[in-house]
C-alpha positions as CSV (number, residue, x, y, z in Angstrom):
1,X,83.8,96.1,181.4
2,X,84.4,97.0,177.8
3,X,87.1,96.0,175.3
4,X,90.6,97.6,175.2
5,X,91.2,100.2,172.5
6,X,94.8,100.8,171.5
7,X,96.0,103.7,169.4
8,X,99.5,103.9,167.9
9,X,101.0,106.9,166.0
10,X,104.1,106.1,163.9
11,X,106.3,108.0,161.4
12,X,108.8,106.8,158.8
13,X,112.3,106.9,160.4
14,X,113.7,108.7,157.3
15,X,111.1,111.4,157.4
16,X,111.6,111.9,161.1
17,X,115.3,112.2,160.8
18,X,114.9,114.7,157.9
19,X,112.3,116.8,159.9
20,X,114.6,116.9,162.9
21,X,117.8,117.7,161.0
22,X,117.7,121.3,162.4
23,X,118.3,120.0,166.0
24,X,121.7,119.2,167.6
25,X,123.5,116.0,167.0
26,X,123.1,115.0,170.7
27,X,119.3,115.2,170.3
28,X,119.4,113.2,167.1
29,X,121.4,110.4,168.8
30,X,118.3,109.7,170.8
31,X,116.5,108.6,167.5
32,X,118.4,105.4,167.6
33,X,116.7,104.5,170.8
34,X,113.2,105.1,169.5
35,X,111.0,102.0,169.4
36,X,110.4,100.5,166.0
37,X,106.9,99.6,164.9
38,X,106.6,95.8,165.2
39,X,104.5,95.7,162.0
40,X,106.9,97.9,159.9
41,X,110.6,98.1,160.7
42,X,110.9,101.3,158.7
43,X,108.6,103.2,161.1
44,X,109.2,104.7,164.6
45,X,106.6,104.4,167.3
46,X,105.8,108.0,168.4
47,X,102.7,107.5,170.6
48,X,100.8,104.6,172.0
49,X,97.8,104.9,174.3
50,X,95.3,102.2,175.5
51,X,92.0,102.6,177.3
52,X,89.2,100.2,178.3
53,X,86.0,101.3,176.4
54,X,82.8,100.1,174.9
55,X,84.0,101.3,171.4
56,X,82.3,99.7,168.4
57,X,84.2,97.3,166.3
58,X,87.2,98.6,164.3
59,X,85.2,98.1,161.1
60,X,81.6,98.8,160.5
61,X,79.9,98.1,157.1
62,X,83.4,97.4,155.7
63,X,84.8,100.8,156.7
64,X,87.4,101.5,159.3
65,X,86.0,103.6,162.2
66,X,87.6,107.0,163.0
67,X,89.1,107.5,166.5
68,X,89.6,111.0,167.9
69,X,92.8,111.1,170.0
70,X,93.2,114.0,172.5
71,X,96.7,113.8,174.0
72,X,97.7,115.9,176.9
73,X,99.9,115.9,180.0
74,X,98.3,115.7,183.5
75,X,95.2,114.4,185.0
76,X,92.0,113.3,183.1
77,X,90.0,116.3,182.0
78,X,86.5,117.0,180.6
79,X,86.2,117.6,176.9
80,X,85.8,121.4,177.1
81,X,89.0,121.6,179.1
82,X,90.8,119.4,176.6
83,X,89.8,121.7,173.7
84,X,90.9,124.7,175.7
85,X,94.3,123.1,176.3
86,X,94.5,122.4,172.5
87,X,93.8,126.1,171.8
88,X,96.6,127.1,174.2
89,X,99.0,124.6,172.6
90,X,99.0,122.3,175.6
91,X,97.2,119.3,174.0
92,X,97.2,117.5,170.6
93,X,94.3,116.3,168.6
94,X,94.4,113.6,165.9
95,X,91.9,111.5,164.0
96,X,93.1,108.0,163.3
97,X,91.5,104.9,161.9
98,X,90.8,102.0,164.3
99,X,92.7,98.8,163.6
């Protein structure tokens, strides 16, 4: 069995509040309940996913390794289906650095 790879996506709370200012006050009240990033109290945790993988170390030759994140609702899917879901707006794609 491989090692566990965890990916976290965060945003600065100030930026998030500013970006969401167009929404109703009742929606914005939920921002107070968003989890803070343990490493940086000014950030809000937006996404956290973990998998068991045989991923290479977070750094190789002194450089952080990129991690492709495909986020979607539902059951596991093959890569072609995930890209199709992205094209339809039903999945998100991000490239993050491993830590």
